[in-house]
DOBALUM-8221 format. One record per atom (N, C-alpha, C): residue in one letter; residue number from 1; x, y, z. Coordinates in pm, whole numbers, plus 50000, padded with zeros to 5 digits. Layout:
BEGIN
<aa: A, i: NUM, c1: X, c2: Y, c3: Z>
...
END
This chain:
BEGIN
<aa: M, i: 1, c1: 47153, c2: 03059, c3: 18274>
<aa: M, i: 1, c1: 47297, c2: 03069, c3: 18258>
<aa: M, i: 1, c1: 47344, c2: 03214, c3: 18275>
<aa: V, i: 2, c1: 47265, c2: 03311, c3: 18226>
<aa: V, i: 2, c1: 47303, c2: 03451, c3: 18238>
<aa: V, i: 2, c1: 47316, c2: 03490, c3: 18384>
<aa: L, i: 3, c1: 47222, c2: 03446, c3: 18467>
<aa: L, i: 3, c1: 47227, c2: 03478, c3: 18609>
<aa: L, i: 3, c1: 47353, c2: 03422, c3: 18674>
<aa: I, i: 4, c1: 47391, c2: 03301, c3: 18638>
<aa: I, i: 4, c1: 47513, c2: 03241, c3: 18693>
<aa: I, i: 4, c1: 47635, c2: 03323, c3: 18651>
<aa: A, i: 5, c1: 47643, c2: 03358, c3: 18523>
<aa: A, i: 5, c1: 47756, c2: 03437, c3: 18474>
<aa: A, i: 5, c1: 47762, c2: 03572, c3: 18544>
<aa: E, i: 6, c1: 47647, c2: 03635, c3: 18561>
<aa: E, i: 6, c1: 47642, c2: 03765, c3: 18629>
<aa: E, i: 6, c1: 47686, c2: 03752, c3: 18774>
<aa: T, i: 7, c1: 47641, c2: 03648, c3: 18840>
<aa: T, i: 7, c1: 47681, c2: 03624, c3: 18980>
<aa: T, i: 7, c1: 47832, c2: 03613, c3: 18989>
<aa: I, i: 8, c1: 47893, c2: 03540, c3: 18898>
<aa: I, i: 8, c1: 48038, c2: 03523, c3: 18900>
<aa: I, i: 8, c1: 48109, c2: 03654, c3: 18868>
<aa: R, i: 9, c1: 48066, c2: 03722, c3: 18763>
<aa: R, i: 9, c1: 48130, c2: 03849, c3: 18724>
<aa: R, i: 9, c1: 48125, c2: 03952, c3: 18836>
<aa: L, i: 10, c1: 48013, c2: 03957, c3: 18906>
<aa: L, i: 10, c1: 47994, c2: 04061, c3: 19006>
<aa: L, i: 10, c1: 48035, c2: 04021, c3: 19148>
<aa: H, i: 11, c1: 48043, c2: 03890, c3: 19175>
<aa: H, i: 11, c1: 48062, c2: 03848, c3: 19314>
<aa: H, i: 11, c1: 48164, c2: 03735, c3: 19336>
<aa: A, i: 12, c1: 48243, c2: 03700, c3: 19238>
<aa: A, i: 12, c1: 48339, c2: 03589, c3: 19254>
<aa: A, i: 12, c1: 48430, c2: 03610, c3: 19374>
<aa: C, i: 13, c1: 48464, c2: 03733, c3: 19403>
<aa: C, i: 13, c1: 48553, c2: 03762, c3: 19515>
<aa: C, i: 13, c1: 48494, c2: 03721, c3: 19650>
<aa: D, i: 14, c1: 48365, c2: 03692, c3: 19654>
<aa: D, i: 14, c1: 48297, c2: 03655, c3: 19778>
<aa: D, i: 14, c1: 48282, c2: 03504, c3: 19795>
<aa: V, i: 15, c1: 48357, c2: 03427, c3: 19719>
<aa: V, i: 15, c1: 48340, c2: 03281, c3: 19720>
<aa: V, i: 15, c1: 48351, c2: 03221, c3: 19860>
<aa: A, i: 16, c1: 48431, c2: 03279, c3: 19946>
<aa: A, i: 16, c1: 48451, c2: 03223, c3: 20080>
<aa: A, i: 16, c1: 48331, c2: 03246, c3: 20172>
<aa: I, i: 17, c1: 48244, c2: 03341, c3: 20136>
<aa: I, i: 17, c1: 48134, c2: 03375, c3: 20226>
<aa: I, i: 17, c1: 47996, c2: 03367, c3: 20163>
<aa: D, i: 18, c1: 47988, c2: 03336, c3: 20034>
<aa: D, i: 18, c1: 47860, c2: 03340, c3: 19963>
<aa: D, i: 18, c1: 47831, c2: 03206, c3: 19898>
<aa: D, i: 19, c1: 47730, c2: 03137, c3: 19949>
<aa: D, i: 19, c1: 47694, c2: 03004, c3: 19897>
<aa: D, i: 19, c1: 47651, c2: 03009, c3: 19750>
<aa: E, i: 20, c1: 47581, c2: 03115, c3: 19710>
<aa: E, i: 20, c1: 47535, c2: 03127, c3: 19571>
<aa: E, i: 20, c1: 47654, c2: 03137, c3: 19475>
<aa: V, i: 21, c1: 47756, c2: 03212, c3: 19514>
<aa: V, i: 21, c1: 47876, c2: 03224, c3: 19432>
<aa: V, i: 21, c1: 47945, c2: 03089, c3: 19421>
<aa: R, i: 22, c1: 47961, c2: 03022, c3: 19533>
<aa: R, i: 22, c1: 48025, c2: 02890, c3: 19535>
<aa: R, i: 22, c1: 47950, c2: 02792, c3: 19446>
<aa: Q, i: 23, c1: 47818, c2: 02792, c3: 19456>
<aa: Q, i: 23, c1: 47735, c2: 02703, c3: 19375>
<aa: Q, i: 23, c1: 47748, c2: 02737, c3: 19227>
<aa: S, i: 24, c1: 47749, c2: 02865, c3: 19192>
<aa: S, i: 24, c1: 47762, c2: 02906, c3: 19052>
<aa: S, i: 24, c1: 47896, c2: 02860, c3: 18994>
<aa: L, i: 25, c1: 48003, c2: 02878, c3: 19069>
<aa: L, i: 25, c1: 48134, c2: 02834, c3: 19023>
<aa: L, i: 25, c1: 48137, c2: 02683, c3: 19006>
<aa: N, i: 26, c1: 48078, c2: 02612, c3: 19101>
<aa: N, i: 26, c1: 48073, c2: 02465, c3: 19093>
<aa: N, i: 26, c1: 47992, c2: 02417, c3: 18973>
<aa: E, i: 27, c1: 47879, c2: 02481, c3: 18947>
<aa: E, i: 27, c1: 47792, c2: 02441, c3: 18835>
<aa: E, i: 27, c1: 47865, c2: 02450, c3: 18702>
<aa: L, i: 28, c1: 47951, c2: 02551, c3: 18689>
<aa: L, i: 28, c1: 48025, c2: 02569, c3: 18565>
<aa: L, i: 28, c1: 48161, c2: 02499, c3: 18566>
<aa: G, i: 29, c1: 48196, c2: 02438, c3: 18679>
<aa: G, i: 29, c1: 48323, c2: 02367, c3: 18689>
<aa: G, i: 29, c1: 48444, c2: 02460, c3: 18690>
<aa: I, i: 30, c1: 48425, c2: 02582, c3: 18735>
<aa: I, i: 30, c1: 48535, c2: 02679, c3: 18738>
<aa: I, i: 30, c1: 48625, c2: 02649, c3: 18857>
<aa: Q, i: 31, c1: 48754, c2: 02632, c3: 18830>
<aa: Q, i: 31, c1: 48850, c2: 02600, c3: 18935>
<aa: Q, i: 31, c1: 48957, c2: 02708, c3: 18952>
<aa: Y, i: 32, c1: 48974, c2: 02792, c3: 18849>
<aa: Y, i: 32, c1: 49081, c2: 02892, c3: 18850>
<aa: Y, i: 32, c1: 49030, c2: 03026, c3: 18799>
<aa: V, i: 33, c1: 49101, c2: 03132, c3: 18839>
<aa: V, i: 33, c1: 49077, c2: 03266, c3: 18786>
<aa: V, i: 33, c1: 49213, c2: 03318, c3: 18740>
<aa: L, i: 34, c1: 49218, c2: 03366, c3: 18617>
<aa: L, i: 34, c1: 49339, c2: 03423, c3: 18561>
<aa: L, i: 34, c1: 49319, c2: 03573, c3: 18544>
<aa: K, i: 35, c1: 49408, c2: 03650, c3: 18606>
<aa: K, i: 35, c1: 49404, c2: 03796, c3: 18590>
<aa: K, i: 35, c1: 49533, c2: 03837, c3: 18521>
<aa: F, i: 36, c1: 49518, c2: 03913, c3: 18414>
<aa: F, i: 36, c1: 49634, c2: 03956, c3: 18336>
<aa: F, i: 36, c1: 49697, c2: 04084, c3: 18390>
<aa: G, i: 37, c1: 49636, c2: 04148, c3: 18484>
<aa: G, i: 37, c1: 49686, c2: 04273, c3: 18539>
<aa: G, i: 37, c1: 49570, c2: 04366, c3: 18563>
<aa: E, i: 38, c1: 49601, c2: 04489, c3: 18589>
<aa: E, i: 38, c1: 49497, c2: 04587, c3: 18614>
<aa: E, i: 38, c1: 49421, c2: 04614, c3: 18484>
<aa: S, i: 39, c1: 49290, c2: 04613, c3: 18492>
<aa: S, i: 39, c1: 49207, c2: 04628, c3: 18372>
<aa: S, i: 39, c1: 49232, c2: 04758, c3: 18298>
<aa: S, i: 40, c1: 49260, c2: 04865, c3: 18370>
<aa: S, i: 40, c1: 49278, c2: 04994, c3: 18304>
<aa: S, i: 40, c1: 49402, c2: 04996, c3: 18214>
<aa: Q, i: 41, c1: 49496, c2: 04906, c3: 18236>
<aa: Q, i: 41, c1: 49619, c2: 04904, c3: 18157>
<aa: Q, i: 41, c1: 49600, c2: 04846, c3: 18019>
<aa: W, i: 42, c1: 49502, c2: 04760, c3: 17999>
<aa: W, i: 42, c1: 49494, c2: 04690, c3: 17871>
<aa: W, i: 42, c1: 49354, c2: 04673, c3: 17816>
<aa: S, i: 43, c1: 49255, c2: 04667, c3: 17899>
<aa: S, i: 43, c1: 49123, c2: 04626, c3: 17853>
<aa: S, i: 43, c1: 49055, c2: 04726, c3: 17760>
<aa: A, i: 44, c1: 49073, c2: 04854, c3: 17781>
<aa: A, i: 44, c1: 49005, c2: 04952, c3: 17696>
<aa: A, i: 44, c1: 49051, c2: 04941, c3: 17551>
<aa: A, i: 45, c1: 49179, c2: 04918, c3: 17531>
<aa: A, i: 45, c1: 49231, c2: 04906, c3: 17395>
<aa: A, i: 45, c1: 49196, c2: 04772, c3: 17333>
<aa: A, i: 46, c1: 49210, c2: 04665, c3: 17411>
<aa: A, i: 46, c1: 49187, c2: 04531, c3: 17357>
<aa: A, i: 46, c1: 49039, c2: 04497, c3: 17346>
<aa: F, i: 47, c1: 48959, c2: 04549, c3: 17438>
<aa: F, i: 47, c1: 48816, c2: 04517, c3: 17443>
<aa: F, i: 47, c1: 48737, c2: 04646, c3: 17462>
<aa: P, i: 48, c1: 48705, c2: 04715, c3: 17355>
<aa: P, i: 48, c1: 48639, c2: 04846, c3: 17366>
<aa: P, i: 48, c1: 48505, c2: 04844, c3: 17440>
<aa: D, i: 49, c1: 48437, c2: 04730, c3: 17442>
<aa: D, i: 49, c1: 48309, c2: 04721, c3: 17512>
<aa: D, i: 49, c1: 48323, c2: 04684, c3: 17660>
<aa: Y, i: 50, c1: 48445, c2: 04665, c3: 17706>
<aa: Y, i: 50, c1: 48471, c2: 04626, c3: 17844>
<aa: Y, i: 50, c1: 48432, c2: 04740, c3: 17938>
<aa: V, i: 51, c1: 48359, c2: 04705, c3: 18044>
<aa: V, i: 51, c1: 48320, c2: 04802, c3: 18147>
<aa: V, i: 51, c1: 48364, c2: 04745, c3: 18281>
<aa: D, i: 52, c1: 48453, c2: 04816, c3: 18351>
<aa: D, i: 52, c1: 48508, c2: 04768, c3: 18478>
<aa: D, i: 52, c1: 48400, c2: 04720, c3: 18574>
<aa: G, i: 53, c1: 48295, c2: 04799, c3: 18591>
<aa: G, i: 53, c1: 48191, c2: 04767, c3: 18688>
<aa: G, i: 53, c1: 48122, c2: 04634, c3: 18661>
<aa: D, i: 54, c1: 48127, c2: 04589, c3: 18536>
<aa: D, i: 54, c1: 48065, c2: 04460, c3: 18501>
<aa: D, i: 54, c1: 48146, c2: 04341, c3: 18549>
<aa: W, i: 55, c1: 48269, c2: 04364, c3: 18593>
<aa: W, i: 55, c1: 48360, c2: 04256, c3: 18630>
<aa: W, i: 55, c1: 48418, c2: 04276, c3: 18770>
<aa: V, i: 56, c1: 48351, c2: 04352, c3: 18853>
<aa: V, i: 56, c1: 48404, c2: 04387, c3: 18984>
<aa: V, i: 56, c1: 48436, c2: 04263, c3: 19070>
<aa: G, i: 57, c1: 48360, c2: 04156, c3: 19053>
<aa: G, i: 57, c1: 48385, c2: 04034, c3: 19130>
<aa: G, i: 57, c1: 48515, c2: 03967, c3: 19095>
<aa: I, i: 58, c1: 48560, c2: 03984, c3: 18972>
<aa: I, i: 58, c1: 48689, c2: 03930, c3: 18929>
<aa: I, i: 58, c1: 48800, c2: 04031, c3: 18958>
<aa: E, i: 59, c1: 48776, c2: 04156, c3: 18922>
<aa: E, i: 59, c1: 48877, c2: 04260, c3: 18941>
<aa: E, i: 59, c1: 48914, c2: 04279, c3: 19089>
<aa: S, i: 60, c1: 48823, c2: 04247, c3: 19179>
<aa: S, i: 60, c1: 48847, c2: 04265, c3: 19323>
<aa: S, i: 60, c1: 48934, c2: 04156, c3: 19384>
<aa: I, i: 61, c1: 48955, c2: 04048, c3: 19314>
<aa: I, i: 61, c1: 49036, c2: 03938, c3: 19368>
<aa: I, i: 61, c1: 49182, c2: 03983, c3: 19377>
<aa: Q, i: 62, c1: 49238, c2: 03967, c3: 19495>
<aa: Q, i: 62, c1: 49378, c2: 04000, c3: 19523>
<aa: Q, i: 62, c1: 49444, c2: 03879, c3: 19589>
<aa: D, i: 63, c1: 49574, c2: 03887, c3: 19611>
<aa: D, i: 63, c1: 49647, c2: 03774, c3: 19669>
<aa: D, i: 63, c1: 49595, c2: 03733, c3: 19807>
<aa: D, i: 64, c1: 49535, c2: 03825, c3: 19880>
<aa: D, i: 64, c1: 49487, c2: 03794, c3: 20015>
<aa: D, i: 64, c1: 49334, c2: 03777, c3: 20022>
<aa: T, i: 65, c1: 49268, c2: 03764, c3: 19907>
<aa: T, i: 65, c1: 49124, c2: 03745, c3: 19906>
<aa: T, i: 65, c1: 49090, c2: 03606, c3: 19958>
<aa: P, i: 66, c1: 49009, c2: 03595, c3: 20064>
<aa: P, i: 66, c1: 48971, c2: 03464, c3: 20116>
<aa: P, i: 66, c1: 48903, c2: 03378, c3: 20009>
<aa: G, i: 67, c1: 48944, c2: 03252, c3: 20003>
<aa: G, i: 67, c1: 48885, c2: 03159, c3: 19908>
<aa: G, i: 67, c1: 48968, c2: 03140, c3: 19782>
<aa: F, i: 68, c1: 49078, c2: 03215, c3: 19772>
<aa: F, i: 68, c1: 49165, c2: 03205, c3: 19655>
<aa: F, i: 68, c1: 49310, c2: 03188, c3: 19701>
<aa: S, i: 69, c1: 49385, c2: 03109, c3: 19627>
<aa: S, i: 69, c1: 49529, c2: 03099, c3: 19655>
<aa: S, i: 69, c1: 49605, c2: 03117, c3: 19524>
<aa: V, i: 70, c1: 49717, c2: 03185, c3: 19533>
<aa: V, i: 70, c1: 49799, c2: 03213, c3: 19416>
<aa: V, i: 70, c1: 49870, c2: 03085, c3: 19374>
<aa: V, i: 71, c1: 49851, c2: 03047, c3: 19249>
<aa: V, i: 71, c1: 49917, c2: 02930, c3: 19194>
<aa: V, i: 71, c1: 50041, c2: 02974, c3: 19117>
<aa: F, i: 72, c1: 50028, c2: 03088, c3: 19049>
<aa: F, i: 72, c1: 50139, c2: 03139, c3: 18969>
<aa: F, i: 72, c1: 50127, c2: 03291, c3: 18963>
<aa: S, i: 73, c1: 50241, c2: 03358, c3: 18968>
<aa: S, i: 73, c1: 50241, c2: 03503, c3: 18950>
<aa: S, i: 73, c1: 50366, c2: 03545, c3: 18874>
<aa: E, i: 74, c1: 50347, c2: 03644, c3: 18791>
<aa: E, i: 74, c1: 50458, c2: 03705, c3: 18719>
<aa: E, i: 74, c1: 50421, c2: 03850, c3: 18695>
<aa: G, i: 75, c1: 50500, c2: 03940, c3: 18749>
<aa: G, i: 75, c1: 50466, c2: 04082, c3: 18740>
<aa: G, i: 75, c1: 50330, c2: 04104, c3: 18806>
<aa: N, i: 76, c1: 50237, c2: 04163, c3: 18732>
<aa: N, i: 76, c1: 50104, c2: 04185, c3: 18789>
<aa: N, i: 76, c1: 50001, c2: 04084, c3: 18738>
<aa: M, i: 77, c1: 50049, c2: 03977, c3: 18672>
<aa: M, i: 77, c1: 49959, c2: 03869, c3: 18629>
<aa: M, i: 77, c1: 49950, c2: 03765, c3: 18741>
<aa: R, i: 78, c1: 49829, c2: 03710, c3: 18757>
<aa: R, i: 78, c1: 49808, c2: 03610, c3: 18862>
<aa: R, i: 78, c1: 49718, c2: 03499, c3: 18813>
<aa: L, i: 79, c1: 49748, c2: 03377, c3: 18856>
<aa: L, i: 79, c1: 49659, c2: 03264, c3: 18840>
<aa: L, i: 79, c1: 49620, c2: 03221, c3: 18980>
<aa: Y, i: 80, c1: 49491, c2: 03228, c3: 19009>
<aa: Y, i: 80, c1: 49438, c2: 03192, c3: 19140>
<aa: Y, i: 80, c1: 49362, c2: 03060, c3: 19130>
<aa: E, i: 81, c1: 49383, c2: 02973, c3: 19227>
<aa: E, i: 81, c1: 49300, c2: 02854, c3: 19240>
<aa: E, i: 81, c1: 49190, c2: 02887, c3: 19339>
<aa: I, i: 82, c1: 49069, c2: 02846, c3: 19305>
<aa: I, i: 82, c1: 48956, c2: 02866, c3: 19395>
<aa: I, i: 82, c1: 48959, c2: 02756, c3: 19498>
<aa: E, i: 83, c1: 48970, c2: 02793, c3: 19624>
<aa: E, i: 83, c1: 48976, c2: 02694, c3: 19732>
<aa: E, i: 83, c1: 48838, c2: 02636, c3: 19755>
<aa: R, i: 84, c1: 48831, c2: 02508, c3: 19767>
<aa: R, i: 84, c1: 48704, c2: 02438, c3: 19795>
<aa: R, i: 84, c1: 48698, c2: 02408, c3: 19944>
<aa: S, i: 85, c1: 48584, c2: 02436, c3: 20002>
<aa: S, i: 85, c1: 48570, c2: 02410, c3: 20147>
<aa: S, i: 85, c1: 48514, c2: 02274, c3: 20174>
END
């Protein structure tokens, strides 16, 4: 399970091109990614143990990242649906 979680944390943004990422997301039944905004704005205060580099696969997801579509946005918050091929 740790390997799956690590794969997602570090490489979720590659879902459109990486079979291992796609399989990891499917195994856990993950269908959406919710981003509350830029990590530097809130995470250090709310989560003192948070390290940006540990979540690069999530933090790298943007509106134009292949494999994701914006379901909802408000300000810099986004809800992305993971596109299934």
